[in-house]
C-alpha positions as CSV (number, residue, x, y, z in Angstrom):
1,X,77.0,100.2,103.2
2,X,77.1,100.7,99.5
3,X,78.3,103.2,96.8
4,X,75.6,105.3,95.9
5,X,76.5,106.3,92.2
6,X,78.9,106.2,89.4
7,X,81.0,103.1,88.0
8,X,80.8,101.1,91.1
9,X,77.1,102.0,92.1
10,X,75.5,99.8,94.4
11,X,78.3,97.7,95.1
12,X,78.4,96.7,98.9
13,X,81.4,97.9,101.1
14,X,82.7,96.2,104.2
15,X,82.7,98.5,107.5
16,X,84.4,97.9,110.8
17,X,82.1,96.2,113.5
18,X,81.6,97.8,116.9
19,X,81.5,101.5,117.9
20,X,84.9,102.2,117.3
21,X,84.2,104.1,113.9
22,X,81.4,106.1,112.8
23,X,80.7,105.4,109.1
24,X,79.5,108.3,107.0
25,X,75.9,107.3,106.2
26,X,74.8,106.6,102.6
27,X,72.5,109.3,102.6
28,X,75.0,111.8,104.0
29,X,77.4,110.8,101.3
30,X,74.9,111.1,98.5
31,X,74.1,114.6,99.8
32,X,77.7,115.5,99.9
33,X,78.3,114.3,96.5
34,X,75.2,116.0,94.9
35,X,76.4,119.3,96.5
36,X,79.8,118.9,95.0
37,X,78.2,118.5,91.7
38,X,80.2,118.1,88.7
39,X,83.6,118.3,89.7
40,X,84.4,114.5,89.3
41,X,86.1,114.8,86.0
42,X,89.4,113.5,86.8
43,X,91.8,114.9,89.8
44,X,92.8,113.5,93.1
45,X,90.8,113.0,96.3
46,X,92.1,112.8,99.9
47,X,89.9,111.0,102.7
48,X,92.3,111.7,105.6
49,X,90.1,109.5,108.2
50,X,89.0,107.0,106.1
51,X,87.3,104.3,108.1
52,X,86.2,101.9,105.5
53,X,87.4,104.1,102.6
54,X,83.6,104.6,101.5
55,X,83.9,108.4,100.9
56,X,87.0,108.3,98.7
57,X,85.8,105.2,96.9
58,X,82.5,107.1,96.1
59,X,84.7,110.0,94.7
60,X,86.6,107.2,92.5
61,X,83.2,105.9,91.3
62,X,82.0,109.4,90.4
63,X,85.0,109.9,88.2
64,X,88.1,111.0,90.4
65,X,91.5,109.6,88.8
66,X,93.1,109.0,92.1
67,X,92.4,108.5,95.6
68,X,94.3,108.5,98.9
69,X,92.6,106.7,101.9
70,X,94.5,107.5,105.2
71,X,93.7,106.0,108.7
72,X,95.8,105.3,111.7
73,X,93.9,102.0,112.9
74,X,95.1,98.8,111.3
75,X,91.7,97.2,111.4
76,X,90.6,100.1,109.2
77,X,93.4,99.8,106.7
78,X,92.7,96.2,106.6
79,X,88.9,96.8,105.7
80,X,89.9,99.5,103.3
81,X,92.2,97.1,101.6
82,X,89.5,94.5,101.3
83,X,87.2,97.2,99.9
84,X,89.7,98.5,97.2
85,X,90.3,94.8,96.2
86,X,86.8,94.1,95.8
87,X,86.4,96.9,93.2
88,X,89.6,95.9,91.4
89,X,90.7,99.5,92.1
90,X,94.3,99.0,93.4
91,X,95.9,100.9,90.7
92,X,93.8,104.3,91.4
93,X,93.9,104.0,95.1
94,X,96.7,104.4,97.5
95,X,96.1,103.4,101.2
96,X,98.2,104.7,103.9
97,X,98.6,103.4,107.6
98,X,99.3,106.7,109.5
99,X,98.3,109.5,111.6
100,X,96.8,112.7,109.8
101,X,99.7,114.9,110.3
102,X,102.3,112.3,109.2
103,X,100.2,111.7,106.2
104,X,100.0,115.4,105.4
105,X,104.0,115.6,105.7
106,X,104.3,112.6,103.4
107,X,102.0,114.2,100.8
108,X,104.0,117.4,101.0
109,X,107.5,115.3,100.6
110,X,106.1,113.5,97.8
111,X,104.3,116.8,95.9
112,X,100.8,115.2,95.9
113,X,98.1,117.8,95.7
114,X,94.3,117.4,96.0
115,X,91.0,118.7,94.1
116,X,88.9,117.4,97.0
117,X,89.6,116.6,100.6
118,X,87.2,114.9,103.0
119,X,87.7,115.5,106.9
120,X,85.6,113.2,109.0
121,X,87.8,112.7,112.2
122,X,86.4,111.1,115.4
123,X,84.3,114.0,116.7
124,X,85.9,114.1,120.1
125,X,89.5,114.3,118.7
126,X,89.0,116.5,115.7
127,X,91.4,119.3,115.1
128,X,90.0,120.3,111.6
129,X,91.2,124.0,111.4
130,X,94.8,122.7,112.3
131,X,94.5,120.2,109.6
132,X,93.1,122.6,106.9
133,X,96.2,125.0,107.9
134,X,98.4,122.4,107.1
135,X,96.9,121.5,103.8
136,X,97.7,125.4,103.0
137,X,100.8,125.5,104.5
138,X,102.1,122.3,102.8
139,X,100.6,123.7,99.4
140,X,98.5,120.4,99.1
141,X,95.6,121.9,97.5
142,X,95.0,122.5,93.7
143,X,93.2,125.6,92.5
144,X,89.8,125.9,93.5
145,X,90.1,122.6,95.6
146,X,87.3,121.9,97.9
147,X,87.6,120.6,101.5
148,X,84.5,118.9,103.1
149,X,84.4,118.7,106.8
150,X,82.0,116.3,108.6
151,X,81.2,117.0,112.3
152,X,78.5,117.1,114.7
153,X,75.4,119.3,114.1
154,X,76.3,121.5,117.1
155,X,79.7,122.4,115.8
156,X,80.5,125.8,114.0
157,X,83.3,126.5,111.7
158,X,85.2,129.8,110.9
159,X,84.6,131.5,107.6
160,X,87.9,131.7,106.7
161,X,91.1,129.6,107.4
162,X,94.3,130.6,105.5
163,X,93.2,130.6,101.7
164,X,90.0,128.7,102.4
165,X,86.7,130.1,102.4
166,X,83.9,128.5,103.6
167,X,81.2,128.6,101.0
168,X,78.3,126.3,102.3
169,X,77.1,124.7,105.7
170,X,74.5,122.2,105.7
171,X,72.8,119.8,108.5
172,X,71.7,116.2,107.7
173,X,70.4,114.6,111.0
174,X,72.9,114.8,113.5
175,X,75.6,115.7,111.0
176,X,77.2,118.9,109.8
177,X,78.8,119.2,106.6
178,X,81.1,122.5,106.2
179,X,82.4,123.1,102.6
180,X,85.4,125.3,102.0
181,X,87.0,126.2,98.9
182,X,90.7,127.2,98.1
183,X,90.6,130.8,97.1
184,X,93.7,132.0,95.0
């Protein structure tokens, strides 16, 4: 796995071995970030199910100021720390070892908001609509924030969730990416 573009372009990243995680493929990450276009002029990004941290580190490489990488598995958190250190990006990345809802509560308590949120939970355990509702309830999204949801291609998602409107849906092989934008 590698970073596709930006400041850290072509830098290799470590991933977890085995089938416990399902890293977002380079081609899917490239398509996602191409779809997001020029939104990477500062701002903050949350990768709530970070795995190796590749998605958040891609956002950092492309121009985000601050990235928050969350994972509940200690093995993933260890790999994330190694990847962040290899890029010498410790001052721009915060890694949290906790479950999704605990992390959202922590962000709320600390007044942290996001311009980009990437949701890629284990497909069998996903509860994306609930997470998106919490992002809205806790006021964690900046104006015009975008949420990208990775899921199985067979999945379908609501057109509207709280203040979030579905703006695009794309399928890449076995993967569906659904994009939402916060509407004021």
